[in-house]
C-alpha positions in Angstrom: -13.4 -108.4 21.7 -12.0 -107.7 25.1 -9.9 -104.5 25.3 -6.1 -105.0 25.8 -4.3 -102.4 27.8 -1.2 -100.9 26.1 1.0 -101.6 29.1 1.1 -105.3 28.3 1.7 -105.2 24.6 5.1 -106.7 23.7 4.8 -105.5 20.1 4.4 -101.8 20.9 7.6 -100.9 19.0 7.1 -103.3 16.1 6.7 -100.4 13.7 9.1 -97.6 14.5 7.3 -95.3 12.2 4.2 -95.8 14.4 5.1 -95.4 18.0 2.4 -96.0 20.6 0.5 -93.1 22.2 1.8 -91.7 25.5 -1.1 -92.2 27.9 0.5 -90.3 30.8 1.4 -87.3 28.7 -2.1 -87.2 27.2 -3.6 -87.2 30.7 -1.3 -84.4 31.8 -2.1 -82.3 28.8 -5.9 -82.8 28.8 -7.3 -83.8 32.2 -7.6 -80.7 34.4 -9.9 -79.4 37.2 -13.0 -77.7 35.7 -12.2 -79.1 32.2 -14.4 -81.4 30.1 -12.1 -84.4 29.9 -12.4 -86.5 33.0 -10.2 -89.4 32.1 -8.3 -90.9 29.2 -7.7 -94.6 28.6 -5.6 -96.1 25.8 -6.0 -99.7 25.0 -3.9 -101.7 22.6 -6.8 -103.2 20.7 -10.6 -103.6 21.0 -13.6 -104.3 18.7 -15.1 -100.8 18.8 -14.4 -97.9 21.2 -17.9 -96.7 20.6 -19.5 -100.0 21.7 -17.2 -100.2 24.7 -18.0 -96.7 25.9 -21.7 -97.1 25.3 -21.7 -100.2 27.4 -19.7 -98.5 30.2 -22.1 -95.6 30.2 -25.1 -97.9 30.4 -23.6 -99.7 33.3 -22.8 -96.4 35.1 -19.0 -97.0 34.8 -18.3 -93.8 32.7 -18.9 -90.1 33.4 -19.0 -87.2 31.0 -15.7 -86.4 29.5 -14.4 -90.0 29.5 -12.2 -90.7 26.5 -11.4 -94.2 25.2 -8.7 -94.6 22.6 -7.7 -97.8 20.8 -4.4 -98.3 19.0 -6.3 -100.8 16.8 -9.9 -101.5 16.2 -11.1 -104.8 14.8 -14.8 -103.9 14.5 -14.8 -100.2 14.1 -18.1 -98.9 12.6 -19.1 -96.0 10.4 -22.5 -94.9 9.3 -24.8 -97.6 7.9 -22.8 -100.2 9.9 -19.8 -99.9 7.5 -16.6 -101.4 8.8 -13.6 -99.3 9.6 -10.3 -101.1 9.8 -6.7 -99.9 9.7 -3.2 -101.2 10.7 -2.3 -100.8 14.4 -1.2 -97.3 15.4 -1.8 -95.9 11.9 -4.5 -93.6 13.0 -6.5 -92.1 15.8 -9.5 -94.2 16.9 -11.3 -92.8 19.9 -14.7 -92.2 21.5 -15.9 -89.6 24.0 -18.9 -89.6 26.3 -21.0 -86.4 26.4 -24.0 -85.6 28.6 -25.4 -82.3 27.4 -28.4 -82.3 29.8 -28.8 -78.6 29.6 -29.3 -78.6 25.8 -32.7 -79.6 24.4 -32.6 -83.1 22.9 -33.9 -81.7 19.6 -30.5 -80.0 19.2 -28.4 -83.1 20.0 -28.3 -83.9 16.3 -25.7 -81.1 15.9 -23.1 -83.1 17.9 -21.7 -85.1 14.9 -21.5 -81.8 12.9 -19.9 -80.0 15.9 -17.4 -82.9 16.2 -16.6 -82.5 12.5 -15.9 -78.8 12.9 -13.7 -79.5 16.0 -11.7 -82.3 14.3 -11.1 -80.2 11.1 -10.0 -77.2 13.2 -7.7 -79.2 15.4 -6.1 -81.0 12.5 -5.6 -77.7 10.6 -3.7 -76.3 13.6 -1.6 -79.4 14.4 -1.1 -81.2 11.1 -1.2 -78.2 8.7 -3.6 -80.1 6.4 -6.6 -78.4 4.7 -9.6 -80.5 5.5 -13.2 -80.3 4.4 -16.4 -81.8 5.8 -18.7 -84.0 3.7 -22.2 -83.9 5.2 -23.0 -85.3 7.7 -19.8 -86.9 9.1 -16.9 -87.5 6.8 -13.5 -85.7 6.9 -12.0 -85.1 3.4 -8.5 -84.3 2.4 -6.9 -83.8 -1.0 -4.4 -86.3 -2.3 -2.9 -85.8 -5.7 -5.6 -83.3 -6.7 -8.3 -85.8 -5.7 -10.8 -85.6 -2.8 -10.5 -88.5 -0.4 -12.0 -89.6 2.8 -9.5 -89.6 5.7 -11.9 -89.8 8.7 -15.4 -90.3 9.9 -17.6 -89.6 12.9 -20.3 -91.8 14.5 -22.6 -90.6 17.3 -24.7 -93.0 19.4 -27.1 -92.6 22.3 -25.8 -93.9 25.6 -28.6 -94.5 28.0 -31.1 -91.7 28.5 -28.8 -88.8 29.1 -25.6 -89.5 27.1 -24.2 -89.5 23.7 -21.0 -91.3 22.7 -19.2 -89.8 19.7 -16.6 -91.9 17.9 -13.9 -90.5 15.7 -11.6 -92.4 13.3 -8.8 -90.6 11.5 -6.3 -92.1 9.1 -2.9 -90.6 10.0 0.0 -92.5 8.5 -1.8 -95.0 6.3 0.2 -95.6 3.1 -1.1 -95.9 -0.4 -0.8 -99.7 -0.4 -2.6 -99.9 2.9 -5.8 -98.0 1.8 -8.9 -100.1 2.2 -10.4 -98.5 -0.9 -9.0 -96.2 -3.6 -11.2 -93.3 -2.4 -9.6 -93.4 1.1 -6.8 -91.1 2.2 -4.7 -90.2 5.2 -3.1 -87.1 6.7 0.4 -88.3 5.6 -0.7 -88.8 2.0 -2.3 -85.3 2.1 1.1 -83.8 3.1 0.7 -83.3 6.8 3.6 -81.4 8.4 3.3 -83.7 11.4 2.0 -87.2 11.9 2.9 -87.4 15.6 -0.4 -88.7 17.0 0.0 -87.4 20.5 -0.1 -83.7 19.6 -2.7 -84.4 16.9 -5.0 -86.1 19.5 -4.4 -83.3 22.0 -5.3 -80.6 19.4 -8.5 -82.4 18.3 -9.7 -82.9 21.9 -8.9 -79.4 22.9 -10.8 -78.1 19.9 -13.7 -80.4 20.7 -13.8 -79.1 24.2 -13.8 -75.5 23.0 -16.7 -76.1 20.5 -18.7 -78.2 23.0 -18.5 -75.5 25.7 -19.5 -72.8 23.2 -22.5 -74.9 22.0 -23.6 -75.7 25.5 -23.3 -72.1 26.6 -25.7 -71.2 23.8 -28.1 -74.0 24.9 -27.3 -75.8 21.7 -28.4 -72.9 19.4 -26.3 -73.4 16.2 -26.6 -69.8 15.2 -25.7 -68.1 18.5 -22.8 -70.5 19.0 -21.5 -69.9 15.5 -21.6 -73.6 14.8 -24.0 -73.4 11.8 -22.0 -70.7 10.0 -18.6 -72.4 10.7 -19.9 -75.8 9.5 -21.3 -74.4 6.3 -18.0 -72.6 5.6 -16.1 -75.8 5.8 -18.6 -78.1 4.2 -17.5 -79.5 0.8 -21.0 -80.7 0.1 -22.6 -77.3 -0.3 -22.7 -75.9 -3.8 -22.4 -79.3 -5.4 -24.7 -81.6 -7.3 -25.4 -84.5 -5.1 -27.5 -87.6 -4.9 -29.0 -88.5 -1.5 -29.8 -92.2 -0.9 -32.7 -92.0 1.5 -34.5 -94.5 3.7 -37.1 -96.6 1.9 -35.0 -97.0 -1.3 -35.7 -93.4 -2.3 -33.1 -91.1 -3.9 -33.0 -87.4 -4.4 -30.8 -85.5 -6.9 -30.2 -81.8 -6.8 -27.9 -79.1 -5.5 -26.9 -79.0 -1.9 -27.7 -75.4 -1.0 -27.7 -75.1 2.8 -27.5 -76.8 6.2 -30.6 -75.7 8.1 -31.1 -74.9 11.8 -31.7 -78.6 12.6 -28.4 -79.7 10.9 -30.2 -81.1 7.9 -28.9 -80.8 4.3 -31.2 -78.8 2.1 -31.2 -80.1 -1.5 -32.7 -78.0 -4.3 -34.1 -80.2 -7.1 -34.5 -79.3 -10.8 -38.2 -79.0 -10.1 -37.6 -76.0 -7.9 -38.3 -77.8 -4.6 -36.0 -77.4 -1.6 -36.1 -80.6 0.5 -34.3 -81.0 3.8 -32.5 -84.3 4.4 -31.9 -85.5 7.9 -30.6 -88.9 7.2 -29.1 -90.6 4.2 -26.0 -91.4 2.2 -24.7 -88.5 0.1 -22.8 -88.9 -3.1 -21.0 -85.9 -4.6 -21.8 -85.9 -8.3 -19.6 -83.1 -9.5 -16.8 -80.9 -8.1 -17.6 -77.8 -6.1 
């Protein structure tokens, strides 16, 4: 799907509860000399901001710090190629291009976890919502005493030296608009603000802070404080989980740690601690 710029969208005020993002204000607040964010583009609709930005990076048409935001995505993707859809202007759907060339590639696997920490921190400051992280890339909120997914993160390689990190956050999604009963939104979780402009600014500023700290430590998760902070906000730790692993294998046990490589360590009833680097995690009991 070809991106449509917001400037030509006649229906931009079709839902007064969901005004469009203010591109000029976002640029004024985020793009600065010496800062990470080099440019911000907001389009009315596209298939996937991640796919668009990966293509631009591969063609040499995007530099580090490029931010692409869509008011609506028709082919947004989560992990395992799951679809991510939501009504126009009901959330924040954006991707950023990062080129951490001074960090060993072996540590790039921390980028989705770093983004999770940054998003949770930014939303806590701006929306006043307590959020938790489900390993490796889900953002959880509490709605009516139940834990629900309100956001997700997807990182993809972009050429040899880049990574595109995509973020999707349900902001004003109403109960009757939820794609599945286990989904949630900031509004349903009692957010003090659902104004997407300050929410996006807060998340991107938080991401810049954490990314700079991580790069300054050459990607070391301990020195940067990332590993400790992620563990403190991770709702998966201390719970009985089932990991659905590649090759139709599953592993059940207690999630006891996130190791130095960002893997989830699961302790089985046989007394074996196995690190999991990729897989689908199911929470089997409350923390």
